[in-house]
N, C-alpha and C positions, 0 to 999 in steps of 0.2 A: 699448356696443351695446344700444340700446333694443329691447325685445321687445314692448312694448305702447304704443300712442300714442292710444288712443281709449277711449270708454266702451262696454263690452260687457256686456249683461245687467244694466245698472245699476251696474257696477263701473268705477271709474276706473283704467285700466291704464297711465296715463301714467308711473307711477313703476316699472313693471316693467322691470328691466334687469339686466345683469351688472355687478357692482362688486366691488372688493377689500374683503374683510371678514376680520377676525380673530375666530375662534370659540373659545370657552372652554367646556369640559365639566367639571363638578365632580361626582364621585361621593361621596355621603354614606353611607359604609358602616354607621356606627352607627345612623343614622336608618332605613335600610332594615331593619336587624336588629330595631329597635323595632317597625316596622310588621309585620314577619313574625311576631313573637311577640304581636301585639295590644297591646303596652305603650303604643304611641304614642297610642292613642285615648282615654286618660284625659284629663280636663280639664287636669290639671297638665302632662302631657307635650305636649298640643296647644298649650298656651301656650308651652312650651319650643320646640317646632317653629316656631311663628309668629315667635318672637324670632330664631331662626336664619335663617329666610327673610328677615325684615326686615333683618338685618345683611348678608346676602349681597347683597340688592338695593341697600342703601346704598353698599357698596363698589363695585359696578358703576357706579352713577350718579355716584359721586365721580370716577371716571376717565372719565366721559362715554361710558359704554357703555350697552347696552340689554339688558334681561332678556327672554329668548325663551321659556323653559319651565321648569317645575318638575315633573318626572315621577316617578310611581311605576309601575314596570313590572317585567317579569321580570328585567331587568338590575339592578334596585335602585332607589335614589332618586338622580335626576340633575337637576342645575341647569345650565341652558344660557344663556350670555350672548354678546353680539355687540358688536364694536367696528368702526365704519365702515359699519354697515348703514343707520343713520339720518342720520349726519353723519360726514364723513371727517375724520380728524385726521392730522397729520404723524407722530405717534408712537403710532398705534393698537396696534402690537405691544408697545411698552414699557408702554402703559397696561394692556393685557391681562395682561402678566407681573406688573406692580406690583399690580394688583387681586387676582391669584391668590395672591401672597405675603401680602397683607393678609388675604384670606379664610382662608388656611391658618393664620395666626397667631391670628386672632380665634376661629376654630372651636376651636382647641386651648386658648387661654388663657381665653376667656370662657365656653366651653360644654363644655370637656372632651372635644371630638371631635378625636381625633388621627389618624384613619385615612382622612381624605378623600384622594381621588386626583383629580388635575387634568391635563387634556390641552388643549393650545393649538396651533392651526394657523392659517395665513393664506394667502389667495389669492383668486382670482376665483370668485364664486359667483352664483347667481341669487337676486335679491331681488324679491318682488312679492306681489300679491294673487291668491289662487286660491279657487275655490268659488263656489257660488250666493250671491246677495245675502242670503238668509236665514241663511247659515252660511259667510260668507267669512272668510278668515284671511290674515294676512301670513305668508309662508314664506321660508325660506332653504334652498337646495338646492345641492349640489355636492360634489365630492370632498374639499374642505377640511373640510366639516362632518363627513364620515365619518372623515377623518384625525384630527380632534380627539377624536372618540369612541373611536377605536382607541388613541390615545395614552393617554387616560384609562384605558382597560381594561388597558393594559400597565404603567401606572405602579404602583410599590409604594405601599402605604398610607402616607400622609404625604408624598408626593412630587408634583412638578410636572414633567411631560414636555412639551417643545415640539418642533415640527417643524423641519426644516432651514431653512425660509423664515423662521420666527420667530427662530431663532438668528442667521441672517444679518442680520436687521434690528435685533437688540438686543445682539449680542456685545460691542459697545463700551460698553454701558450696563448690562449685567447680567453676573453671574458664573455659569458653568455647570460642571458636572462633565464629565469627558471623554465624548466621543460614544459612544453605545451603538448597536448594530445590532439591530433587531428584525424579527421576521417577524410580519406581521399579515394578517388575512383580506382577500382581495380585491386583494392586491398581490403581484406576483412578486418573488422575491428578498428582500432586506432593505431596511428604511428606516432613516434616521438619526434618532435621538432624543437630546435633550439635557435633562438634569435641572437645573432652576434651583436655584441656591444663594442668590443675593441680587441686589438691584438696586443698581448703583453710582450712577446718575444718577436722582434722584427727580423725578417730575412734580409741580409745585407746585399743590396744591389745598387751601390752608390754610383757606379759608372753610368747607369741608365737614367738616374734621376735628372741629370743635367740635360740629356737628350729630350726627355719628355717635357721638361720645363721650357726648353727652347721652342718645341713644336707648339705648346700651348700658347706661348707668347705670339708666335707667328699667326696662330688661329684667331687671335684677338685683334690683329692689326688690320 
């Protein structure tokens, strides 16, 4: 359902539409704590933070996703990624889950960050360009964006929670713990959440593995 088909105020709105997108929210608890205590702003820790951000983006790009935001706000330090916003894939949900597991492992093993919390949801959202020409931005809005954020907020440190829709799309290719029922802000009753354990069927991205490994090695030097 296209919501814009013309140039308005200098902005090309032809790509503004509703589309199915898988949304990933990552909460970096330890990075937020470093920022709160002012430790993050030393040159050494800023370099550490930059390496973390580089690795996060590498894993998202590896699975053909897009990085949306890296935020410092009252809720902490949050990284947001999208699958299907720029290009639709048949396995966007599996790509999102696989990238989340890779991020979780890398943060723990390469950077000693074991408390990240990840939420993943999928469904129809609005994607488009908003704002004046001097300050326009691409945006993604919808209930599934909010759902991913809420799942991230409800997840235990070191865990990945996905929505019912993500579970339905990946339950044959990933392993999950038994369903949990959660109460979240803005939703009546309970929602279903599933904690990811592992991926059974990997997406082949061999060519990018070597690039990520080389960058990780440079980050440790």
